[in-house]
GUDREN-311678 format. One record per residue (C-alpha): residue in three letters; x, y, z. Coordinates in steps of 0.001 Angstrom, whole numbers, plus 524288, in hexadecimal, padded with zeros to 5 digits. Each point is the difference from the previous one (the first is absolute). Layout:
# residues N
ALAXYZ...
***
This chain:
# residues 551
METED2AD6A9DE5F716ARG7F6BC7FFC37F3F1VAL7F4DE7F67D802DFGLY7F6AB7FAB07F5BFLEU7F2997FA8A80350GLY7FBFE7F6857F4FFGLN7F1107FE508022BPHE7FAB27F6D07F575ASN7F4B87F7FE7FCB9ALA804317F1A0803ECVAL7F8067F4797FB8AVAL7FE557F58A80AA0GLY807817F3BE7FBC8ASP80628806177F3F9LEU80E1A7FF1D8058CALA806BD801B17F2C8GLY7F6AE80B437FBD5ASN801E18076980CC0ALA80ED57FDEE7FF75GLN8009E805407F208ARG7F85180C24804A1MET8097D802A880AF9ARG80B747FE237F646GLU7F9A980AB07F7DEILE7FE9B8093A80BD3TYR80E237FCA7803D9ALA80484805077F312ARG7F95780C72801D8ALA8057A8017E80D6DILE80D807FDB47FB04GLU7FE5380B787F64EALA7FB3C808DB80AE6ASP80C177FC5C8085DVAL7F8447F99F80AC2ASP807417FA5E80BC2LEU7F5D07F86080630LEU7F42D7FA937F8F5ALA7F4637F9FB806C3PHE7F4DB7F7807FB49PRO7F2D57FD4E80720GLU7FD4E7F5128097FLEU7FF717F23E7F9B1ALA8037D8062C7F2D9VAL8057F7F3C07FAC8CYS7F3647F8408019AGLY7F630809FA80185TYR7F6B8802BA80BBAPRO7F9037F8D180587PRO8053F7F2B17FB3FGLU7F6EF7F886808FAASP801037F16D7FF7BLEU80A0C800957F551VAL8094B800AB80B7DHIS7FC087F2178032ELYS803227FB307F28EARG80C8A7F7738010DHIS808BC806FB7F5ACPHE7FA4380E3180149LEU80925804A080A79GLN80BBD7F9A97F886ASP7FC708074F7F395CYS7FF1F80CC180752ARG80D7A7FE318053BLEU805107FC5F7F243THR7F97580C287FA91ILE806858089180A5BASP80D7E7FA3E7FD81LYS7FE8A8026C7F1AFLEU7FC0D80DED8020AALA80B91801E580878VAL809007FB847F501ASP7F909807FD7F610CYS8000D80C9480849PRO80D5F800E5806C8ASP8032880E4F7FF5FARG7F7498055880A76THR7FA2D7FC9680D53ILE7F2C97FA4F7FE25ILE7F5047FC288099BILE7F60A7F6F17FB32GLY7F52B7F8C9806B0PHE7FE7D7F1437FE21ALA7FA9B7F4168063BGLU80B0A7F85C8062DGLY802997F38F80738GLU7FA1A7F21B7FF62ARG7F1F27FB4A7FFDDLEU7FA3C8020E80DFCASN80C22807E9803A1SER7FEE880BD27F739HIS8026680E8A8013EASN7FB4680C767FA50SER80D6D805157FD14ALA807B580B357FA23ALA80D0E7FC4B7F8DBVAL80AC38097E7FEDALEU806FD7FDEE7F2BCGLN80DC0805387FF65GLY80B547FCF17F70CGLY7F8E47F5A97F8B3LYS7FAD27F7E380BBCVAL7F6927FFED80B24SER807F8805C380AC0ARG7F64E8014E80B57ILE7F22F7FC4E8024BTYR7F5D58061480868ARG7F4317F893804EALYS7F341807068036FALA7FE198000880E2ELEU7F20F804CE801D4LEU7F6487F81A7F8CDPRO7F241805097FE2CASN7F52E7F69C801DETYR7F316807FD7FF7CGLY7F6B6804807F4F1VAL805C87FBE17F2A8PHE80CE77FBFD80606ASP8037C7F1A3802FBGLU80E7C80041801B0ARG800FB7F7AB80BD0ARG7F9947F5607F7BCTYR80BEB7FFFA7F6ABPHE80BF28066C8072BGLN8085B7FF5080B96ALA8036380CA0806F5GLY80E57804ED7FE8DALA806C1803DB80C45GLU80BAA807B27FC06PRO800F380EC87FB4FLEU8080A8029E7F40CILE8089080CEF7FE0DILE80729801837F3C4GLU809C780B067FC43VAL7FE5D806377F2EEGLU8086E80BC07FC8FGLY803538024A80E0FLEU7F1788001F8046FASN7FA547F5EA80974VAL7F38F7FA3D7FA66ALA7F67C7F7D0807EBVAL7F8D67F62F7F775THR7F21E7FDA3803CAILE7F43B7F9967F962CYS7F224805B37FFF1PHE7F9637FD4F80D19ASP80D2C8015C80701ILE7FE9A80EC780104TRP7F1388005A80410ASN802F37FD3680E40ILE8096380A8E80424ASP8021A7FB5480DA2TRP803AC7F26E7FB5BLEU809288060A7F5B5ARG806DD8086A809F1LYS803807F3F4807F1PHE803127F7E77F412LEU80A4D80A2A7FB1AGLU804B78050D80D48LYS80D137F9277FF86THR80332803047F1C9GLY8067D80D2C80184ARG7FD5D80C317F865ILE7F6A87FE2B7F46CGLN7FF8680A957F58DMET7F5397F9AC7F7DEILE7F56F7F5D5801A5LEU7FD2D7F89B7F358ASN7F2597F9D37FFE0ILE7FC617F7397F4C1SER7F15B7FDB780004ALA7F4557F9E67F9E9SER7F56E8086C80650PRO7F2A17FEA27F9D2PHE7F72380B257FD3FHIS7F3C3803D68066FTHR7FA0E80CFC8021BGLY8076B8077D80AC0LYS80BA07F7157FF6BLEU8096680A1E7FAA4LEU7FE128094D80BC3LYS803257F4D48098CARG80C127FC617F823GLU8048380E508002EGLU7FD6E800AE80EDETHR807CF7F376801FDILE80BEB804B37F819ASN7FEED80D2E8075ELYS800E97F8F880D17CYS80AFB7F78F7FBA2ALA807F880B327FB0DLYS7FE7A807D280BF3GLU802387F4938098DPHE80D247FCEF7F9E6GLY8037480D307FAFFCYS803197FA6E7F24BALA7FB2E800167F24CVAL7F5CB7F6107FB99ALA800007FA037F309TYR7F2E37F85F7FD1CCYS7FE967F7787F41CASN7F2667FB147FD61LEU7FA617F5ED7F65EVAL7F6F6804147F574GLY7F5E87F8897F7F8GLY7F3D87F784801BEGLN800587F2108056EASP7F2C97F9C0800F3GLU7F862808CF8094ALEU80B2180797804AEILE804FD80CEB7FA03PHE80DD38046D802E7ASP8008180F0A7FD9EGLY80EA78022D7FFAFARG8028B80E2980513SER80D367FC6A80509MET805D880B6F807B0PHE80BB3806A38061DALA7FECC806B680D1FASP80B31808348064BSER804417FF0880E13THR7F56A8098780494GLY7F5AA7F5FF7FABEARG7FB98808FF7F4CFVAL7FCF07F8CA7F367ILE808AA806447F5EEALA7FD1C7F7C67F3C6LYS7F5347F66F7FC14ALA8002E7F6F27F421ARG7F4387FE217F737ALA7F3177FA8180464PHE7FAC87F3C87F9BEASP80B437FF587F5FDGLU80DBF7FBC47FEE2ASP80AB3809628034ELEU80EB8801178033AMET8014D80AC8809FBILE80DAA8054D802BDALA804AF8087880B0FASP80C9C803E18063EVAL800F17FCE380E75VAL808F880A61805BEPRO804F57FFB880E86GLU8017880E05805E8SER8071B804F580BCCGLY7F9047FD4B80C8EGLY7FAC07F2EB7FB29ALA7F5A78046A7F77AVAL7FD677F9317F34EARG7FB2F807647F44AILE7F8DB7FA627F396GLN802748065B7F312PRO7F7147FAC87F4DAARG806507FDCD7F2C6GLN7F3AF8010A7F87BPRO7F35E807F87FF73ALA7F4E37FC6C80900ALA7F6F57F5B07FAD0VAL7F1E5803A87FE57GLN7F6FC7FAA380A87PRO7F1D37FCFC8007ATHR7F82880C568022AASP7F6CF7FA6480A6BLEU7FA167F409805DFLEU7F7287FDC97F44CASP80B6C800D17F6C5GLU807377F59E8080EILE7F4787F6F77FF65TYR7FE388016B7F1D1GLN80EA57FD837FD5AALA7FFC77F42480867LEU7F4957FA487F8F5VAL805BD802BF7F28ELEU80CD37F992803F1GLY7F95A7F4BF806EFTHR7F7BB7FD4A7F3D6LYS80B60801207F67CASP809337F7488075ETYR7F5BD7F54980372ALA7FD127FEFF7F18EARG80D52800DB7FA93LYS8074C7F75180A81ASN7F5FA7F5827FE1FGLY8013B7FFE47F105PHE7F3B7807D27FC21ARG800B2809057F4C6LYS7F16A803B47FFCFVAL7F53580184809D2LEU7F16F7FF9A7FED6LEU7F494804788088AGLY7F16C801B8800A3LEU7FB8880DEF7FE25SER7F2D7801FD806D8GLY7FF8580E897FE21GLY8020D8012B80E8FILE80A6580742807D6ASP8082C7F40F80410SER8023E7FA447F303SER8022F80D737F9D1LEU80ADD8025B80A21VAL806477F2A47FDEEALA8000A801767F138ALA8068E80DBE80123ILE80A747FA33808A1ALA802377F52C7F6C6VAL801EC808827F4C4ALA8099E808238081FALA807687F395803D9LEU7FFE07F8977F343GLY7FBFB8090D7F4B7ALA7F330800BF7F9DBGLU803987F6517F544ASN801037F57B80A9CVAL7F31B8024F80722VAL7F3307F9D17FB33GLY7F293803CD80595ILE7F3E77F7BA7FF69THR7F2AF8052D802DFMET7F60F7F4FF8026FPRO7F2688063F801BASER7F39C7FA1380414GLU7F1E08049C80034PHE803468066B80D25ASN80AA3808BD7FA98SER7FBE580DC17FD01PRO8031D806887F2F9GLU8085E809948074DTHR808E97F60880665ILE801997F91F7F27CSER802B680CA27F9C1ASP809B98044A80A1EALA807E47F3107FECEGLU80111802767F197GLN8040080DCD801F0LEU80A267FCFA809F9ALA806287F6117F6CALYS800D080AC07F535ASN805A680959809B4LEU80AAA7F6BF80380GLY802227FAFF7F239ILE7FE907F1818039EGLU7FA087F4FC7F869PHE7F2037FDAA803BFHIS7F5BF7F57F7FE6ETHR7F1D27FE8080378ILE7FAFC7F288803B5PRO7F1EE8002A8045EILE7FD0F7F5E480A65GLY7F14D7FEF77FDDEPRO801127F58B7F5E4ILE808757F7AB809AELEU7F846803A480C02GLY7F2F17FABB7FA25PRO804437F26C7FD74PHE807C57FEFA80C30HIS7F3B7804108080FARG7F7767F61F7F8ACSER809357F54C802B3LEU800938039880E69GLN7F0D480078800CBTHR800B07F0F47FF2CVAL8040B8007380D9CGLU7F3C680267808E5GLY801DA80C8B8071DTRP807B7807457F6A2ASP7FAAE80D7B7FBB8SER803CA80D1B7FA78GLU7FC648087F80C06GLY80ADD7FE7080934LEU80EE88019A8025AALA803C77F3A07F90DTYR7FA34805247F2EFGLU8079380D05801A0ASN80CAD7F881802B1LEU7FD977F7457F400GLN8016080C1E7F73BALA80D4B8036980727ARG804A57F1F17FE75ILE7FC5D7FFDB7F17EARG808B580C1D7FE6AGLY80AB27FA05807ACCYS7FF097F45A7F691ILE800E6808957F428LEU80C2B8074D804F6MET806EA7F34680414SER7FCD47F9A47F2E5LEU805B580C047F8EFSER80BC47FF638092DASN802247F1877FCC3GLN7FED5802717F1D8PHE808F780AE87FE53GLY8087B7FF3180B60SER7FBFC80CB1806B3LEU8004E802B980E19VAL7F2238030E80585LEU7FF8E80B6280935THR7F5578005E809E6THR7FA0480CB18044AGLY7FB1E7FE5080D5BASN8045280A64809FDLYS803A67FEA880EB0SER7F24A8040D8051FGLU7F99A7F52F7F898THR80A4C7F5F680285ALA7FEC7802F080E27VAL7F1947FD608010BGLY7FF0C7F56A7F5A0TYR7F8268085A7F6A1ALA804EA7F77F7F4FDTHR7FCC07F3857F8DELEU8099B7F447800DBTYR803C97FB5D7F295GLY7F96180C057FA9EASP805E780DA88023DTHR80A987F91E80794ALA803A77F7EB7F473GLY80D98804187FBAAGLY80E438006C80222PHE802DC80CF18068BALA7F8248093D807E5VAL8057780DA87FD8FILE7F7A3807DD809A5LYS7FD497F51680A49ASP805ED808C480A4FVAL7FAC380CAD7FBAAPRO7F3D58051480806LYS7F4A48049D7F75BTHR8016D80DB4804BATHR80E1B8000E7FAE7VAL7FBA27FA257F2CDTYR7F77280C0D7FDAALYS80B7D808CE803CELEU8093A7F8DD7F719ALA7F674800F87F47EGLU7FECA80EDE8022BARG80F148011980087ILE8016A7F8797F349ASN7F6E58092B7F90DLYS8062880C7D805F5THR80D867FBAB7FC64ALA7FBC47FCE27F1D3GLY7F8B280CD67FED6ARG7F4207F9137FAFBHIS7F6167F55280412ILE807107F3BE7FD28ILE7F6B47F99580994PRO7F26A805387FB74ARG7F9FF809E6809B2ASP7F3657F7F280131VAL808577F3FB804C3ILE8045B807EF80B0FTHR7F37F80684803ECARG7F6AD7F49E7FDB9PRO7FBE07F8AD80BEBPRO8074D7F2CE7FF5ASER7F8A47F3F87FCCCALA802B47F1BC7FCDBGLU7F4FE8006D7F5C6LEU7FBB97F1B980275ARG7F17F803A680251PRO7F73E80B1A7FC86ASP8037E80CE3806BFGLN80A6A7FA6280876LYS809048089C807D4ASP80BB87FCA680867SER7F9468075780B27ASP7F58C7F5097FFD3SER809447F6EF805D7LEU80B1D8086480615PRO8012D80BCF8085CASP8042F80D387FA8ATYR80DF17FDCA7FB5EASP8058580B358084ALEU7FB597F94380C27LEU802837F2337FB4DASP80E94803A97FCFFARG801A28064280DB7ILE7FB2E7F37080646ILE808777F7327F7B4LYS80C1A8082C802B0GLY7FD347FFC680E99TYR7FCD27F19F8007DVAL809287FA2C7F637GLU80BBB809127FEF2GLU800198051F80E75ASP7FA487F3A38068CARG7F6378088580793SER7F5837F8B180728ILE7F176802F77FDEBALA7FF9B807F880D1EGLN80B628085F7FB9CLEU7F950802D97F2B7VAL7F4038038C8069DGLU8075A808B980955GLN80525807327F3C4GLY7F207803637FCFALEU7FCFD7F5CF7F5BDPRO7F2577FA39800AFGLU7FFAF7F3A380866ASP7F5C47F8867F7C5LEU807A3802BE7F31CVAL80D8E7FCAC80677GLU7FB127F313804A9LYS7FA107FD427F218VAL80C8E803397F91AVAL808317F85880958LEU7F7167F3A27FE9CMET8019C801B57F17BVAL80E828016480041ASP801C47F3E4808C2ARG7F66C7F75F7F862ASN806BD8023E7F30FGLU80DD27FBAD8026BTYR7FD967F4A27F70ALYS7FD68808537F456ARG80C4480774801D1ARG8082D7F44D80101LEU7FA8E7FB467F2EESER8024980D017F9B2PRO80C1E803D57F814PRO80B4D807268057EGLY8006080EEB7FF9CILE8085280BCF80248ARG8024A8045D80E42ILE7FEE880E1D80280THR7FB558009480D91PRO807137FC7380C54LYS7F7707F45880157ALA7FAE37F8E77F3A3PHE7F81A7F3B17FEE0GLY80A9D7F5BE7FDADLYS80C647FDCE80749ASP7FD3C80BA580937ARG7F3787FA1980533ARG7FF767F15A80160LEU7F3627FB1C80649PRO7FADD7F2127FFFEILE7F4517FD927F664THR7F9DA7F6F4809A6ASN7FE9A8091180BB9ARG7F4EF8029080993TYR8067980A7C80818SER7F79380BA67FFE4HIS802A180CC980724SER7F43C8076680482ARG7FF6A80D1780725ASP7FD167F8AC80CD8THR80CF37F9F2802B6THR7FC617F9B080C96LEU802917F16B7FFD4ASN7F63A7F6D08077ECYS808CA7F41680274
***
């Protein structure tokens, strides 16, 4: 049996566009003499459709799209994910298209409801397994999370008889370390049932989520034999060959796809794809951002160029009296290195009148944090005004370390439409910058930008270290507290300084309101700020090292 896995970049809600892309892939599969063609989970409507499922005609339109696809693609067995049913009684389903019609439907039985997943809000769980026969082989149809609980799956499929391949259509979002977990899951699945596994994953950016593709085939020993492209569309084809003794062999029909070289390469590709898709899918041709001469804005500019092309990126430097000649020069040099449009708009002539107007209110002065933040807000206003005039998307440049502790100005450096490195710790920002230069074989990001101590440059001789701990320590605390849900006591037991841990935890907790008012950004860690971590803004719970309750 020849199987094709059609991982493609679906757009949520674009039923006609997604269907047309599947028709194109189907035509290629026909040329390759594929017997069974699979598309990802909810391929018709894109993933996740969220409250579109609650719209009155959405599910009807999904079904009409599936029926039309069946008519248009009659010559092979096709498995396609779609949202099925009626409002408040819907399913995350897989349609089996055969002979010009929908012949069978499988309904996802295990619905994830944690982290970024809200499937129980939208779907009812299915209760019946589905086995189809294609070219004499028995194929169990599953959807994403169905295969992640091997004990449950064993019981679910125990009465279905001999299975020679498990087909899993998926929309599994990327985060660092996710690929290894997927491969472990597929390995267990193949070994448990002594069958091949064909895993078809979605690819593309959807708001904050990135789907990395990397569909794969594993043989009956659990060994991954073939893997599709990462962060790109692909039609991966392999022959599934039953052998004597019950073993099932996988024979790829194309050369192995090039894969990311390491974790940093994965992150970089995810950021590029996420930026490209967010801009393009939301109708933006160009982006603009403030270039401070610092490491964060330099990295975001480089990612934007990789995603959209230098001709579609505009850099704006907005110096004040507190900006050093070095950072001003580095911003300009970066723009030249990247080949992007570049403008200088000094904020001094704006800051002066603004300050004098505010002085009419008793108590206003130029000595405190409010005056520093005024500068950031003027810059935000400039960027948003240019966005309004020219229809460009403003990219913000705050990293995860700053976002976590609130080291940002509302309506200042948080002003914008998309936060490219919102989930990238500062320590990783530096590593990515070094990687970009190494890959290019030259200093795209000026060397001084990487080596200079980071500064917001809102007052004389300001350094990030005046307000924040060393970034190596800060990122360790944020990873433990935010991503791993560790307590203060547990972090201290790991050898982190108690006073510093308590300070950072308090900063993280106090700045939920800032994060809620900031733009969406690309998720690359197992727990990002957003759907992964939903805490109340109004919240007086505080966890101290002393957990004794005096009631």
